[in-house]
N, C-alpha and C positions, 0 to 999 in steps of 0.2 A: 298956384298952378304946376304942376309936376313939371320938371326940366325933360329936355329931350333925350336921350339915351347917346350916348357917344363912347366910341373907342378911347380906353385909357392911355396917355401920351407914354411912347418910349422917354424914360428919365434914368440918366447915368449911368446908360450903356454904350454909349460911345466908343469906346476902345474894343468891347466884345462886337459891336457891329462894322466896325472898322475892319475889324481881323475877317468876319466873315464875308465882307464885300471885297475882299483881298481873295477869298477861296473863290470866291464864284467868277471874280473876274479872270482866273485860274482857268476855272472851268470852262469858260467860252472860247479860250486859247489851246483847251484839249490838255492843261495842266491841273487835272482836277485834283483834290481831298476830298476825305471824309473828315467830319467835325462832331465830337460826342461832347454833347453841351449838358454838363451837369449843373445842377442845384436843387436847392432843398425846395420841398411844395411849397407854392405860393412865392417864389422870388423872381419869376418873370422869365421863365425859359420860353413859353407859348407866346407872349407876347415880343420875344426878340425874335422868336424863328418868324412870326407872321411879319416883321417889317422887314426880313432879309428874305423872304418870299416876296415881298413886294418891291425891292430894290431887284431881285433877278427877274422876276416878270417884268417892269421897266426898263431893262436891261434887252428883252427880247427870248429871256429864257422860259422852259415850258416850269412849271412847278407843281409838282404833284405829292400830295399829302397820304400818309398809312397812319392810322391809329392803333397801336396796341390796347388790349382792353382787358380790364381784371375779372377774368372769368374762372377764377381758380387756377390750383395745377398745374391742370393740362392744359384748356384753352383751346381756341380753335386754329388749326393747322394753316401757317401762313397768311393770318388774318390782314396785316398790315400790307401784305403782298398781294393780297385778293382784291384789295382796293386800290392798291396801284394798279394794279394792270386793268381795272374795270373801269378807272377814268379813263387811259389812255385809251382802250378799245373803243369808247364813245366819243374819242376827239378824229374827226374826219380826218387831221393831219396825218394821222400816225394809223387810220385803218388799212391801209396797205400793208405795212410792217406788220401789223396784228396778224393779219390775217395771213401770213408767210410766215407767223411760228406758232405750231399746234399747242406748243406749253401753254399758251394763255388759253385756250379751251379746257386744256387738262386741267387747268384750276379754277374758271372762272365756271367751265359746264359739267364736267363728271366727277368734279371734285379732288380729292387726294389720296384715295383708296389703291388706287392703281400705282400709285409712286411709293409704296412703304418699304419697297426690300433697297436693297444700297444701288444696285446699276438704276433703279427705277429714279430714284432722289438724286443721282450724279446725274442721270441725262436733264429732271426738271432743272439741276439748277442751270447747268449748260446751257440749257433754253431759256432759261428769264437773263442769264447774261447776255447771250447772245441779242435776245429782245431790246434790254434795256441798251445795249450798244448799238442796236439799230435805229432804235428812237432818236438815239443821241446824236445821230450821223443828219437825223432831219432836224433837228432842232436841240440845241443845248438843254440840257435837262437836271432838274434841283431836285433829287429826291428828298423828302424829308420824314423823315417816321418818329411820330412820337410816343413818349412816355414807353421808353425800351426795355423797363423795369417790369414790365407785364408783358414783354413778349413770350409768346410761348418755344417749346425747344425746337422746332421744324423753324422759325423763323428766325431763331437766332442762329442755328445750322446755316441758314442761307444768307442771312449778313455775313457772316465769317466767310462763306465761299466768295459773296460776291466783290467783300472787300479785299480778299487775299488771293483773286486770281485777275488781277488787273484791270477790271470794270473801270476804274478810274483814270486810266488812261483814256479814254473820251473826254466828251464834252459832256460831264456829268458830274455831280457833287451830290454827295450824302450829307444830311445834316439831321441827325440822331439826338433825342433829347431823353433822360432818365432822372429820377429823382435818387439822388445821394443819399440822401437820409432814410432811404426804405432799403438801400443794400445792408441787410445785416449780413453777418460772419459768411454763412453758408447760402447767401443767395445764388440763385442759378446766373444771373449776368454776370458776377464777378471775378469769372477766371476768361471770361468771352473778353469783357473790358480790359483786362490784362492783355490777354494774345492782341488784339486790335489795335491798342495802343504802342504795339512794337512793332508796328509794317510803319515804313516810311510815309506812306501816304495819310496814315489818320492822326490826328491829333485830339487833345482833348483839353475842352474850353469850359472852366467853372463859371458861373457865375453865383460870385458873392452879396450876402445880403448888401443894400445901399447901404453908404455913407449915409447923417442923420441929416445932412445940408440937402441931398438929393431926393430924400425921404419926404422934406418939407416940400421942396419943387413940385415934387409928385402930387403932395396933397392940394396945393395952392392950384395947381393946374387941373385935377379934377372938381375942383369948386369953380364957379363962373364968378358968385357973390364972392366977397371981401370975407377972412375968416380970421376971428378973434387970435392976437399970438399964443394967448394961452391955448386954447382948443389943437393950433398945430402942434405946441410942442407936446400936449399928453397922447395924441396919434402919433407922433414921432417916438415917445418914448414907451408907447405901449406897443408900436409895431417891431422895433427890433430889427429894421432895415429890410422889411417882405412886404412886397407891392401889395401883394391880396390882402395882408392883414390892414396897411393903410385904407385899402379902400374899404374894407368892411368897415373898419372904425369910423371911416368918414362916412359911408352911409347910416350908421348908427348915430349921427351925431346930428343935431338940431341946430341950425347956423343960424336962428333968431338971433333976437339982439341979447339974448343973455347967454350966447354963445355955446351955451349946450343945455341939452336938458337933463332932467331928472332920470336917473336910473340909466343914462348913455354911458357904455363902455368908458368914453374918454372923461368923465365926471367923476370924480372923488371929494 
């Protein structure tokens, strides 16, 4: 009988989650920060942000997520921010606030063709900053930006403006994730990161590979049935601290009496 699906537990990230919880507590008190969450693909950035978002929502914060998508060198302008504004516009708590800021319609309705000149971009950026500040006055706000390494130039410029112009003085926090292993020497995100971490209200938090005992704990937490020690040890060796790899290796492992099936990547 197939097992019911469930969300993987957060294992070995207590220190990182404690720091994010401190930032959220500060945001609710009006002393917010932005956290740039770095880590290799599969190391667990999204899972940590999901858990941080649950904690924020449980404490009464509004959590809104914007996703960056790999659409080539150009991408869609302001994609994660249009997603965020769309969620806020659909929330009846903020309907009056959004209606009072025409900038939302400029992104959600008429598009970005009208804001390509410098003055237009400045008004757009100031409008979005004002809208987010007004939303945070209604309820403390956590903005999550996923996969910043795929952000287009317009989104990077807007993020630079927001973090550099004091929007974090409100009851607002920003968590942004990116793949550290994707940032080659000429990646366009590199200079922005170097600039942002110099700001007093911005910090970088790195998710390193999990220690072997934590990978073993994760594997056992994912599998309801007891696992042979040799199977756990083989998964730990192959995963090299990567939570996603550990889950994939476990999924390819037969936990029957033999401990693993022929051809499984955990068998040799």
